[in-house]
NUFIMAR-595233 format. One record per atom (N, C-alpha, C): x, y, z; residue in three letters; atom name; residue number from 1. Coordinates in steps of 0.2 Angstrom, whole numbers, plus 2048, in hexadecimal, padded with zeros to 3 digits. Example, Ala and Ser with C-alpha at 12.3 -4.5 7.8 and 13.67 -1.06 7.14 Angstrom:
2
east:north:up:r:a:k
842:7E4:827:ALA:N:1
83E:7EA:827:ALA:CA:1
842:7F0:827:ALA:C:1
840:7F5:823:SER:N:2
844:7FB:824:SER:CA:2
840:800:827:SER:C:2
END
This chain:
242
east:north:up:r:a:k
804:7FA:800:MET:N:1
800:800:800:MET:CA:1
804:806:800:MET:C:1
802:80B:7FC:MET:N:2
806:812:7FC:MET:CA:2
802:816:801:MET:C:2
805:818:806:ALA:N:3
802:81C:80B:ALA:CA:3
800:823:809:ALA:C:3
804:825:804:ASN:N:4
802:82C:801:ASN:CA:4
7FF:82B:7FA:ASN:C:4
7FC:826:7F8:GLY:N:5
7F9:824:7F2:GLY:CA:5
7F3:828:7F1:GLY:C:5
7F0:829:7EB:VAL:N:6
7EA:82D:7EA:VAL:CA:6
7E4:829:7EC:VAL:C:6
7E4:823:7EC:ASP:N:7
7DE:81F:7ED:ASP:CA:7
7DF:81B:7F4:ASP:C:7
7E2:81F:7F9:TRP:N:8
7E3:81C:7FF:TRP:CA:8
7DD:819:803:TRP:C:8
7D7:81C:803:GLU:N:9
7D2:81A:806:GLU:CA:9
7CF:813:803:GLU:C:9
7CF:812:7FD:SER:N:10
7CD:80C:7FA:SER:CA:10
7D2:806:7FC:SER:C:10
7D8:808:7FC:ALA:N:11
7DD:803:7FD:ALA:CA:11
7DC:801:805:ALA:C:11
7DB:805:809:VAL:N:12
7D9:803:810:VAL:CA:12
7D3:7FF:810:VAL:C:12
7CE:800:80D:ARG:N:13
7C8:7FC:80D:ARG:CA:13
7C9:7F5:80A:ARG:C:13
7CD:7F5:805:PHE:N:14
7CF:7EE:802:PHE:CA:14
7D3:7EA:807:PHE:C:14
7D8:7ED:80A:ALA:N:15
7DD:7EA:80E:ALA:CA:15
7D9:7E7:815:ALA:C:15
7D4:7EB:817:ARG:N:16
7D0:7E9:81D:ARG:CA:16
7CC:7E3:81B:ARG:C:16
7C9:7E3:815:ALA:N:17
7C4:7DE:813:ALA:CA:17
7C8:7D8:811:ALA:C:17
7CE:7D8:811:THR:N:18
7D2:7D2:80E:THR:CA:18
7D8:7D0:813:THR:C:18
7D6:7CE:819:ARG:N:19
7DA:7CD:81F:ARG:CA:19
7E0:7C8:81D:ARG:C:19
7DE:7C3:819:THR:N:20
7E3:7BE:817:THR:CA:20
7E9:7C1:813:THR:C:20
7E8:7C7:810:LEU:N:21
7ED:7CA:80C:LEU:CA:21
7F2:7CD:810:LEU:C:21
7F9:7CB:80F:ASP:N:22
7FE:7CF:813:ASP:CA:22
7FF:7D5:80F:ASP:C:22
800:7DB:813:VAL:N:23
801:7E1:810:VAL:CA:23
808:7E4:812:VAL:C:23
80B:7E7:80D:GLY:N:24
811:7EB:80E:GLY:CA:24
810:7F2:80D:GLY:C:24
815:7F6:80F:VAL:N:25
815:7FD:80D:VAL:CA:25
819:7FE:807:VAL:C:25
816:801:802:HIS:N:26
81A:802:7FC:HIS:CA:26
81C:80A:7FD:HIS:C:26
822:80A:800:LEU:N:27
824:811:801:LEU:CA:27
825:815:7FB:LEU:C:27
822:81B:7FB:ASN:N:28
821:81F:7F5:ASN:CA:28
825:826:7F6:ASN:C:28
82B:827:7F3:LEU:N:29
82F:82D:7F3:LEU:CA:29
830:830:7ED:LEU:C:29
82C:82E:7E8:VAL:N:30
82D:831:7E1:VAL:CA:30
826:833:7DD:VAL:C:30
821:833:7E1:GLN:N:31
81B:835:7DD:GLN:CA:31
816:838:7E2:GLN:C:31
813:83E:7E0:GLY:N:32
80E:841:7E4:GLY:CA:32
811:845:7EA:GLY:C:32
80D:845:7EF:ARG:N:33
80F:849:7F5:ARG:CA:33
811:845:7FB:ARG:C:33
816:847:7FE:PRO:N:34
818:843:804:PRO:CA:34
813:845:80A:PRO:C:34
813:841:80F:LEU:N:35
80F:842:815:LEU:CA:35
811:848:819:LEU:C:35
818:849:819:LEU:N:36
81B:84E:81D:LEU:CA:36
81E:853:819:LEU:C:36
821:858:81C:ARG:N:37
825:85D:819:ARG:CA:37
82C:85B:818:ARG:C:37
82E:859:812:VAL:N:38
835:856:812:VAL:CA:38
838:85A:80C:VAL:C:38
83B:860:80D:PRO:N:39
83E:864:807:PRO:CA:39
843:860:803:PRO:C:39
847:85C:806:SER:N:40
84C:858:802:SER:CA:40
84A:853:7FD:SER:C:40
843:851:7FE:LEU:N:41
840:84C:7FA:LEU:CA:41
83B:84F:7F5:LEU:C:41
83A:856:7F5:THR:N:42
835:858:7F1:THR:CA:42
837:85E:7ED:THR:C:42
833:860:7E8:ASP:N:43
834:865:7E3:ASP:CA:43
832:86B:7E7:ASP:C:43
836:870:7E8:PRO:N:44
834:876:7EC:PRO:CA:44
82E:87A:7E8:PRO:C:44
82D:879:7E2:ARG:N:45
828:87D:7DE:ARG:CA:45
821:87A:7DF:ARG:C:45
821:874:7E0:THR:N:46
81B:870:7E0:THR:CA:46
819:86D:7E7:THR:C:46
81E:86C:7EB:GLY:N:47
81D:868:7F1:GLY:CA:47
81D:860:7F0:GLY:C:47
81D:85E:7EA:GLU:N:48
81C:857:7E8:GLU:CA:48
823:854:7E8:GLU:C:48
823:84D:7E9:LEU:N:49
829:849:7EA:LEU:CA:49
82C:849:7E3:LEU:C:49
833:849:7E3:LEU:N:50
837:849:7DD:LEU:CA:50
836:843:7D9:LEU:C:50
836:843:7D3:PRO:N:51
835:83D:7CF:PRO:CA:51
83C:839:7D0:PRO:C:51
83B:833:7CD:LEU:N:52
841:82E:7CF:LEU:CA:52
848:830:7CD:LEU:C:52
848:833:7C7:GLY:N:53
84F:835:7C4:GLY:CA:53
852:83B:7C9:GLY:C:53
84E:840:7CA:ALA:N:54
850:845:7CF:ALA:CA:54
852:843:7D6:ALA:C:54
84E:83E:7D8:LEU:N:55
84F:83C:7DF:LEU:CA:55
856:838:7DF:LEU:C:55
857:834:7D9:ALA:N:56
85D:830:7D9:ALA:CA:56
863:834:7D9:ALA:C:56
863:83A:7D5:ARG:N:57
868:83E:7D4:ARG:CA:57
86A:841:7DB:ARG:C:57
864:843:7DF:ARG:N:58
865:846:7E6:ARG:CA:58
868:841:7EA:ARG:C:58
866:83A:7EA:ALA:N:59
868:835:7EE:ALA:CA:59
86F:833:7ED:ALA:C:59
871:833:7E7:PHE:N:60
878:831:7E5:PHE:CA:60
87D:837:7E7:PHE:C:60
87A:83D:7E7:ALA:N:61
87E:843:7EA:ALA:CA:61
87E:844:7F1:ALA:C:61
87A:83F:7F5:ARG:N:62
87A:83F:7FC:ARG:CA:62
877:846:7FE:ARG:C:62
872:848:7FA:ARG:N:63
86E:84F:7FC:ARG:CA:63
867:84E:7FF:ARG:C:63
866:848:801:ILE:N:64
860:846:805:ILE:CA:64
861:847:80C:ILE:C:64
85C:84A:810:ASP:N:65
85D:84B:817:ASP:CA:65
85A:845:81A:ASP:C:65
85F:841:81E:ARG:N:66
85D:83B:820:ARG:CA:66
857:83B:826:ARG:C:66
857:841:829:ASP:N:67
852:841:82E:ASP:CA:67
84B:842:82B:ASP:C:67
84B:846:826:GLU:N:68
845:847:822:GLU:CA:68
842:841:81F:GLU:C:68
847:83D:81C:LEU:N:69
846:837:819:LEU:CA:69
843:832:81E:LEU:C:69
846:831:823:ALA:N:70
844:82C:828:ALA:CA:70
83D:82E:82B:ALA:C:70
83C:835:82C:ALA:N:71
835:837:82E:ALA:CA:71
830:835:829:ALA:C:71
831:836:823:GLU:N:72
82C:835:81E:GLU:CA:72
82A:82D:81D:GLU:C:72
830:829:81E:LEU:N:73
82F:822:81E:LEU:CA:73
82B:820:824:LEU:C:73
82D:822:82A:ARG:N:74
829:820:830:ARG:CA:74
821:822:82F:ARG:C:74
820:828:82C:ALA:N:75
819:82B:82C:ALA:CA:75
815:826:827:ALA:C:75
818:824:821:GLN:N:76
815:820:81D:GLN:CA:76
813:819:820:GLN:C:76
818:816:823:ILE:N:77
817:810:827:ILE:CA:77
811:810:82C:ILE:C:77
812:816:830:GLU:N:78
80D:817:836:GLU:CA:78
806:818:833:GLU:C:78
805:81B:82D:ARG:N:79
7FF:81C:82B:ARG:CA:79
7FB:816:829:ARG:C:79
7FF:811:826:VAL:N:80
7FC:80B:825:VAL:CA:80
7FA:807:82B:VAL:C:80
7FE:807:830:ARG:N:81
7FD:804:836:ARG:CA:81
7F7:807:83A:ARG:C:81
7F7:80E:83A:GLN:N:82
7F1:811:83D:GLN:CA:82
7EA:80F:83A:GLN:C:82
7EB:80D:833:ALA:N:83
7E4:80B:830:ALA:CA:83
7E2:804:832:ALA:C:83
7E6:801:837:GLY:N:84
7E5:7FA:839:GLY:CA:84
7E7:7F5:835:GLY:C:84
7EC:7F6:831:ILE:N:85
7EF:7F1:82D:ILE:CA:85
7F6:7EF:82F:ILE:C:85
7F7:7E9:830:ALA:N:86
7FE:7E6:832:ALA:CA:86
803:7E7:82C:ALA:C:86
809:7E9:82D:VAL:N:87
80E:7EA:827:VAL:CA:87
812:7E4:828:VAL:C:87
813:7E0:822:THR:N:88
817:7DA:822:THR:CA:88
81E:7DC:81F:THR:C:88
81E:7E1:81B:HIS:N:89
825:7E2:817:HIS:CA:89
825:7E9:814:HIS:C:89
82B:7EB:811:LEU:N:90
82B:7F1:80E:LEU:CA:90
82E:7F0:807:LEU:C:90
82C:7F4:802:ASP:N:91
82F:7F5:7FC:ASP:CA:91
82E:7FC:7FA:ASP:C:91
82E:7FE:7F4:SER:N:92
82E:805:7F2:SER:CA:92
82C:806:7EB:SER:C:92
829:80C:7EA:HIS:N:93
827:80E:7E3:HIS:CA:93
82D:80F:7DF:HIS:C:93
82D:80C:7D9:ARG:N:94
833:80D:7D5:ARG:CA:94
83A:80A:7D8:ARG:C:94
839:806:7DD:HIS:N:95
83F:804:7E0:HIS:CA:95
844:809:7E3:HIS:C:95
841:80F:7E5:ALA:N:96
845:814:7E7:ALA:CA:96
848:813:7EE:ALA:C:96
846:80E:7F2:HIS:N:97
849:80C:7F8:HIS:CA:97
850:809:7F8:HIS:C:97
852:807:7F2:VAL:N:98
859:804:7F1:VAL:CA:98
85E:809:7EF:VAL:C:98
85C:80F:7EE:LEU:N:99
861:814:7EC:LEU:CA:99
866:816:7F1:LEU:C:99
86C:817:7F0:PRO:N:100
871:819:7F4:PRO:CA:100
86F:820:7F8:PRO:C:100
870:820:7FE:GLY:N:101
86D:826:801:GLY:CA:101
866:826:804:GLY:C:101
863:820:802:ILE:N:102
85C:81F:804:ILE:CA:102
85C:818:808:ILE:C:102
85F:813:805:PHE:N:103
85E:80C:808:PHE:CA:103
860:80C:80F:PHE:C:103
866:80F:811:PRO:N:104
868:80E:818:PRO:CA:104
862:811:81D:PRO:C:104
85F:816:81B:THR:N:105
85A:819:81F:THR:CA:105
853:814:81F:THR:C:105
852:811:819:VAL:N:106
84C:80D:819:VAL:CA:106
84E:807:81E:VAL:C:106
854:804:81D:ARG:N:107
856:7FE:821:ARG:CA:107
855:800:829:ARG:C:107
857:806:82B:LEU:N:108
857:808:832:LEU:CA:108
84F:809:834:LEU:C:108
84B:80C:830:VAL:N:109
844:80D:832:VAL:CA:109
841:806:832:VAL:C:109
842:802:82D:ALA:N:110
83F:7FB:82E:ALA:CA:110
841:7F8:834:ALA:C:110
847:7F8:836:ARG:N:111
849:7F5:83D:ARG:CA:111
845:7F8:843:ARG:C:111
845:7FF:843:GLU:N:112
841:802:848:GLU:CA:112
83A:800:848:GLU:C:112
837:7FF:842:ALA:N:113
830:7FE:842:ALA:CA:113
82E:7F7:843:ALA:C:113
833:7F3:844:GLY:N:114
832:7EB:845:GLY:CA:114
830:7E8:83F:GLY:C:114
832:7EB:839:ILE:N:115
830:7E7:832:ILE:CA:115
836:7E4:830:ILE:C:115
835:7DD:82F:ARG:N:116
83B:7D9:82E:ARG:CA:116
83D:7D8:827:ARG:C:116
838:7D9:822:VAL:N:117
839:7D7:81B:VAL:CA:117
839:7DD:817:VAL:C:117
83F:7DD:813:LEU:N:118
840:7E3:80D:LEU:CA:118
840:7DF:807:LEU:C:118
83D:7E3:802:ARG:N:119
83F:7E0:7FB:ARG:CA:119
846:7E2:7F9:ARG:C:119
849:7DD:7F6:ILE:N:120
850:7DF:7F3:ILE:CA:120
84F:7DD:7EC:ILE:C:120
84E:7E1:7E7:PRO:N:121
84D:7E0:7E0:PRO:CA:121
853:7DE:7DC:PRO:C:121
856:7D8:7DE:ARG:N:122
85C:7D6:7DA:ARG:CA:122
859:7D0:7D5:ARG:C:122
85A:7D1:7CF:GLU:N:123
857:7CC:7CA:GLU:CA:123
85D:7CB:7C5:GLU:C:123
85E:7C4:7C4:PRO:N:124
864:7C2:7C0:PRO:CA:124
863:7C5:7B8:PRO:C:124
868:7C7:7B5:LEU:N:125
868:7C9:7AE:LEU:CA:125
866:7C4:7AA:LEU:C:125
867:7BD:7AC:ARG:N:126
866:7B8:7A7:ARG:CA:126
85E:7B7:7A6:ARG:C:126
85A:7BA:7AA:VAL:N:127
853:7B9:7AA:VAL:CA:127
851:7BE:7A4:VAL:C:127
84D:7BC:79F:ASN:N:128
84B:7C0:79A:ASN:CA:128
850:7C5:797:ASN:C:128
856:7C2:795:PRO:N:129
85C:7C6:793:PRO:CA:129
85A:7CA:78D:PRO:C:129
855:7C8:788:LEU:N:130
854:7CC:782:LEU:CA:130
850:7D2:783:LEU:C:130
84E:7D3:789:HIS:N:131
84A:7D9:78B:HIS:CA:131
84E:7DF:78D:HIS:C:131
850:7E3:788:PRO:N:132
855:7E9:78A:PRO:CA:132
853:7ED:78F:PRO:C:132
84D:7EF:790:GLY:N:133
84B:7F4:795:GLY:CA:133
84B:7F0:79C:GLY:C:133
849:7EA:79C:ALA:N:134
84A:7E7:7A3:ALA:CA:134
851:7E6:7A5:ALA:C:134
855:7E4:7A0:THR:N:135
85C:7E3:7A1:THR:CA:135
85F:7EA:7A4:THR:C:135
85D:7EF:7A1:ALA:N:136
860:7F6:7A3:ALA:CA:136
85E:7F7:7AA:ALA:C:136
857:7F6:7AC:ARG:N:137
855:7F7:7B3:ARG:CA:137
858:7F3:7B8:ARG:C:137
859:7ED:7B6:LYS:N:138
85D:7E8:7BB:LYS:CA:138
864:7EA:7BC:LYS:C:138
867:7ED:7B7:LEU:N:139
86E:7EF:7B8:LEU:CA:139
86E:7F5:7BD:LEU:C:139
869:7FA:7BC:VAL:N:140
869:800:7C0:VAL:CA:140
867:7FE:7C7:VAL:C:140
863:7F9:7C8:LEU:N:141
861:7F7:7CF:LEU:CA:141
867:7F3:7D2:LEU:C:141
86A:7EF:7CE:ALA:N:142
870:7EC:7D1:ALA:CA:142
876:7F1:7D3:ALA:C:142
876:7F6:7CF:SER:N:143
87B:7FB:7D1:SER:CA:143
879:7FF:7D7:SER:C:143
873:800:7D8:SER:N:144
870:804:7DE:SER:CA:144
871:7FF:7E4:SER:C:144
86F:7F9:7E3:LEU:N:145
870:7F5:7E9:LEU:CA:145
877:7F4:7EB:LEU:C:145
87C:7F4:7E6:GLY:N:146
883:7F3:7E8:GLY:CA:146
885:7FA:7EC:GLY:C:146
884:7FF:7E9:LEU:N:147
886:806:7EC:LEU:CA:147
883:807:7F3:LEU:C:147
87D:804:7F4:SER:N:148
879:805:7FA:SER:CA:148
87C:800:7FF:SER:C:148
880:7FB:7FD:ARG:N:149
882:7F6:801:ARG:CA:149
87C:7F2:805:ARG:C:149
877:7F1:801:ALA:N:150
871:7EE:803:ALA:CA:150
871:7E7:806:ALA:C:150
876:7E3:803:LEU:N:151
877:7DC:805:LEU:CA:151
87E:7DB:808:LEU:C:151
87F:7D7:80C:PRO:N:152
879:7D3:80F:PRO:CA:152
876:7D7:815:PRO:C:152
86F:7D5:815:LEU:N:153
86B:7D8:81B:LEU:CA:153
86D:7D6:821:LEU:C:153
86D:7DA:827:ASP:N:154
86E:7D8:82D:ASP:CA:154
869:7D3:830:ASP:C:154
86B:7D0:835:SER:N:155
866:7CA:838:SER:CA:155
85F:7CC:83A:SER:C:155
85E:7D3:83B:SER:N:156
857:7D5:83D:SER:CA:156
853:7D6:837:SER:C:156
855:7D5:831:LEU:N:157
851:7D6:82B:LEU:CA:157
852:7D0:826:LEU:C:157
84D:7D0:821:ALA:N:158
84D:7CA:81D:ALA:CA:158
84A:7CC:816:ALA:C:158
84C:7C8:811:THR:N:159
849:7C9:80A:THR:CA:159
848:7C2:807:THR:C:159
845:7C2:802:THR:N:160
844:7BC:7FE:THR:CA:160
84B:7B9:7FB:THR:C:160
84B:7B3:7FA:ASP:N:161
851:7B0:7F7:ASP:CA:161
852:7B3:7F0:ASP:C:161
84D:7B4:7EC:HIS:N:162
84D:7B6:7E5:HIS:CA:162
847:7BB:7E4:HIS:C:162
848:7BE:7DE:PHE:N:163
844:7C3:7DC:PHE:CA:163
843:7C3:7D5:PHE:C:163
83C:7C3:7D3:ARG:N:164
83B:7C4:7CC:ARG:CA:164
835:7C9:7CB:ARG:C:164
836:7CD:7C6:GLY:N:165
831:7D2:7C5:GLY:CA:165
833:7D7:7BF:GLY:C:165
839:7DA:7BF:VAL:N:166
83B:7DE:7BA:VAL:CA:166
83A:7DB:7B3:VAL:C:166
83C:7D5:7B3:SER:N:167
83C:7D1:7AC:SER:CA:167
835:7CF:7AA:SER:C:167
830:7CF:7AF:LEU:N:168
829:7CD:7AD:LEU:CA:168
825:7D3:7AA:LEU:C:168
828:7D9:7AB:GLN:N:169
823:7DF:7A9:GLN:CA:169
823:7E1:7A2:GLN:C:169
81D:7E4:7A0:GLY:N:170
81D:7E6:799:GLY:CA:170
81A:7E2:794:GLY:C:170
817:7E4:78F:GLY:N:171
815:7E0:789:GLY:CA:171
810:7DB:78B:GLY:C:171
80E:7D7:785:ARG:N:172
809:7D2:786:ARG:CA:172
80B:7CB:787:ARG:C:172
812:7CB:789:ARG:N:173
815:7C4:78A:ARG:CA:173
815:7C3:792:ARG:C:173
811:7C6:796:PHE:N:174
812:7C5:79D:PHE:CA:174
810:7BE:79F:PHE:C:174
80B:7BB:79C:ALA:N:175
809:7B5:79E:ALA:CA:175
80E:7B0:79D:ALA:C:175
811:7B0:797:GLU:N:176
817:7AC:795:GLU:CA:176
81D:7AD:79A:GLU:C:176
81E:7B3:79B:ARG:N:177
824:7B4:7A0:ARG:CA:177
823:7B2:7A7:ARG:C:177
81C:7B3:7A9:LEU:N:178
81B:7B0:7B0:LEU:CA:178
81B:7A9:7B0:LEU:C:178
818:7A5:7AB:ARG:N:179
819:79E:7AB:ARG:CA:179
820:79C:7AB:ARG:C:179
824:79F:7A7:ARG:N:180
82B:79D:7A7:ARG:CA:180
82F:79E:7AE:ARG:C:180
82D:7A4:7B1:ALA:N:181
82F:7A5:7B8:ALA:CA:181
82D:7A0:7BD:ALA:C:181
827:79E:7BC:LEU:N:182
825:798:7C1:LEU:CA:182
828:792:7C0:LEU:C:182
829:790:7B9:ASP:N:183
82C:78A:7B7:ASP:CA:183
834:78A:7B9:ASP:C:183
837:78F:7BA:THR:N:184
83E:78F:7BB:THR:CA:184
840:792:7C2:THR:C:184
83B:792:7C7:LEU:N:185
83D:795:7CE:LEU:CA:185
842:791:7D1:LEU:C:185
847:794:7D4:GLU:N:186
84C:791:7D8:GLU:CA:186
84A:78F:7DF:GLU:C:186
84D:78B:7E2:PRO:N:187
84B:789:7E9:PRO:CA:187
84C:78F:7EE:PRO:C:187
847:78F:7F2:GLY:N:188
847:795:7F7:GLY:CA:188
841:799:7F5:GLY:C:188
841:79F:7F8:SER:N:189
83B:7A4:7F7:SER:CA:189
83D:7A8:7F2:SER:C:189
837:7AA:7EE:THR:N:190
838:7AF:7E8:THR:CA:190
832:7B4:7E8:THR:C:190
834:7BA:7E8:GLU:N:191
82F:7BF:7E8:GLU:CA:191
82D:7C0:7E0:GLU:C:191
827:7C0:7DE:LEU:N:192
825:7C1:7D8:LEU:CA:192
821:7C8:7D8:LEU:C:192
825:7CD:7D5:MET:N:193
822:7D4:7D5:MET:CA:193
81E:7D5:7CF:MET:C:193
817:7D6:7D0:VAL:N:194
812:7D7:7CA:VAL:CA:194
80E:7DD:7CB:VAL:C:194
80B:7DF:7C6:HIS:N:195
807:7E6:7C6:HIS:CA:195
800:7E5:7C3:HIS:C:195
7FC:7E0:7C6:PRO:N:196
7F5:7DF:7C3:PRO:CA:196
7F1:7E5:7C5:PRO:C:196
7EC:7E7:7C1:GLY:N:197
7E8:7EC:7C2:GLY:CA:197
7E3:7EE:7BD:GLY:C:197
7DF:7F3:7BE:HIS:N:198
7DA:7F6:7B9:HIS:CA:198
7DC:7FD:7B8:HIS:C:198
7DC:7FF:7B1:VAL:N:199
7DE:805:7AF:VAL:CA:199
7D8:80A:7AF:VAL:C:199
7D9:810:7B2:ASP:N:200
7D4:815:7B2:ASP:CA:200
7D8:81C:7B1:ASP:C:200
7D4:821:7B1:GLU:N:201
7D7:828:7B0:GLU:CA:201
7DC:82A:7B6:GLU:C:201
7DA:828:7BC:ALA:N:202
7DE:829:7C2:ALA:CA:202
7E5:826:7C2:ALA:C:202
7E5:820:7C0:LEU:N:203
7EB:81C:7BF:LEU:CA:203
7EF:81F:7BA:LEU:C:203
7EC:820:7B4:ALA:N:204
7F0:823:7AE:ALA:CA:204
7F3:82A:7B0:ALA:C:204
7F0:82D:7B4:ALA:N:205
7F2:834:7B6:ALA:CA:205
7F9:834:7BA:ALA:C:205
7FA:82E:7BD:GLN:N:206
800:82E:7C2:GLN:CA:206
805:829:7C0:GLN:C:206
803:824:7BC:ASP:N:207
808:81F:7BB:ASP:CA:207
808:81D:7B3:ASP:C:207
80E:81C:7B0:SER:N:208
80E:81A:7A9:SER:CA:208
80D:813:7A8:SER:C:208
80E:80F:7AD:TYR:N:209
80D:808:7AC:TYR:CA:209
806:806:7AD:TYR:C:209
802:806:7A7:THR:N:210
7FB:806:7A7:THR:CA:210
7F9:7FF:7A3:THR:C:210
7FA:7FF:79C:GLN:N:211
7F7:7FA:798:GLN:CA:211
7F9:7F3:79A:GLN:C:211
7FF:7F2:79D:PRO:N:212
801:7EB:79F:PRO:CA:212
7FD:7E9:7A5:PRO:C:212
7FA:7ED:7A9:ARG:N:213
7F7:7EB:7AF:ARG:CA:213
7F1:7E6:7AE:ARG:C:213
7EC:7E7:7AA:PRO:N:214
7E7:7E2:7A9:PRO:CA:214
7E9:7DC:7A6:PRO:C:214
7EF:7DC:7A2:ILE:N:215
7F2:7D6:79F:ILE:CA:215
7F4:7D2:7A5:ILE:C:215
7F8:7D5:7A9:GLU:N:216
7FB:7D1:7AF:GLU:CA:216
7F5:7CF:7B3:GLU:C:216
7F0:7D2:7B4:LEU:N:217
7EA:7D0:7B8:LEU:CA:217
7E7:7CA:7B5:LEU:C:217
7E6:7CA:7AF:ALA:N:218
7E3:7C4:7AB:ALA:CA:218
7E7:7BE:7AC:ALA:C:218
7EE:7BF:7AB:ALA:N:219
7F2:7B9:7AC:ALA:CA:219
7F2:7B6:7B3:ALA:C:219
7F3:7BB:7B8:LEU:N:220
7F4:7B8:7BE:LEU:CA:220
7ED:7B5:7C1:LEU:C:220
7E8:7B6:7BE:THR:N:221
7E1:7B3:7C0:THR:CA:221
7DF:7AE:7BB:THR:C:221
7E3:7AC:7B7:SER:N:222
7E1:7A7:7B1:SER:CA:222
7E1:7A0:7B4:SER:C:222
7DD:79C:7B1:ALA:N:223
7DD:795:7B3:ALA:CA:223
7E4:792:7B2:ALA:C:223
7E7:794:7AC:ALA:N:224
7EE:791:7AB:ALA:CA:224
7F3:792:7B1:ALA:C:224
7F3:798:7B3:ILE:N:225
7F8:799:7B9:ILE:CA:225
7F5:796:7BF:ILE:C:225
7EF:796:7C1:ARG:N:226
7EC:792:7C6:ARG:CA:226
7EE:78B:7C6:ARG:C:226
7ED:788:7C0:GLU:N:227
7EF:781:7C0:GLU:CA:227
7F7:780:7C1:GLU:C:227
7FB:784:7BE:ARG:N:228
802:784:7BF:ARG:CA:228
804:784:7C6:ARG:C:228
801:788:7CA:LEU:N:229
802:789:7D1:LEU:CA:229
800:783:7D5:LEU:C:229
7FA:780:7D3:ALA:N:230
7F8:77A:7D6:ALA:CA:230
7FB:774:7D5:ALA:C:230
801:774:7D1:ARG:N:231
804:76E:7CF:ARG:CA:231
808:76B:7D6:ARG:C:231
80A:76F:7DB:GLY:N:232
80C:76C:7E1:GLY:CA:232
814:76E:7E2:GLY:C:232
817:771:7DD:ASP:N:233
81E:772:7DE:ASP:CA:233
820:779:7E0:ASP:C:233
81A:77D:7E1:ILE:N:234
81B:784:7E3:ILE:CA:234
816:785:7E8:ILE:C:234
819:789:7EE:GLU:N:235
815:78A:7F3:GLU:CA:235
814:792:7F4:GLU:C:235
80E:794:7F3:LEU:N:236
80C:79B:7F4:LEU:CA:236
80D:79D:7FC:LEU:C:236
811:7A2:7FD:THR:N:237
813:7A4:804:THR:CA:237
812:7AC:804:THR:C:237
814:7AF:80A:SER:N:238
814:7B6:80B:SER:CA:238
81A:7B8:80E:SER:C:238
81B:7BF:80E:PHE:N:239
820:7C2:812:PHE:CA:239
820:7C1:819:PHE:C:239
81A:7C0:81C:ALA:N:240
81A:7BF:823:ALA:CA:240
81D:7B8:825:ALA:C:240
81D:7B4:820:ALA:N:241
81F:7AD:822:ALA:CA:241
827:7AC:821:ALA:C:241
82A:7B1:81E:LEU:N:242
832:7B1:81D:LEU:CA:242
835:7B0:824:LEU:C:242
END
């Protein structure tokens, strides 16, 4: 859940109505308005959060105020908890949490909040290597993780053994890519990052990733994927179980 998302009230209703669903905080430092006044994270002309590129430049230059960042992260986590929703894990919009200058504070706030699990979006280049956009994003994420010294995590925190998601995104081949990912899972836990949804004007106004969402939704709820998962060699689990 994005605590500063535009459809916050609906998200709360859905989460409360589906208590079997584990919910994490999708930390948002790159879109819309923050919950607090945080000048080092915002555009002074608009008061809105900096887009990812501008935030990354500021993070790499160590120009983000750590106290402001920590306060905003805490506020986003607390807003979800105050809505009566247990928080099982943290990740972030556009993977901003793994940027140098940001990840150490995310790690600190997670420990303070008693949240054990963080997303670490490390994905092998060998997965879908002919997708140049995905390969470029994976290289950028790997560089950010390395510069942030994100791994190994200390003993108070955990992540999944593997991650798949960047290579799944985009185009009409999602179902094929998802099936291949399921067929080639490695031993241990794997996070599958997906973006199912319905496209409307509100979504299109804030996110460019629109047309693939109903394609992903259809594939994830298809009989073929349900049958594949029912074969018995894959166990669906949750971040709370890690």
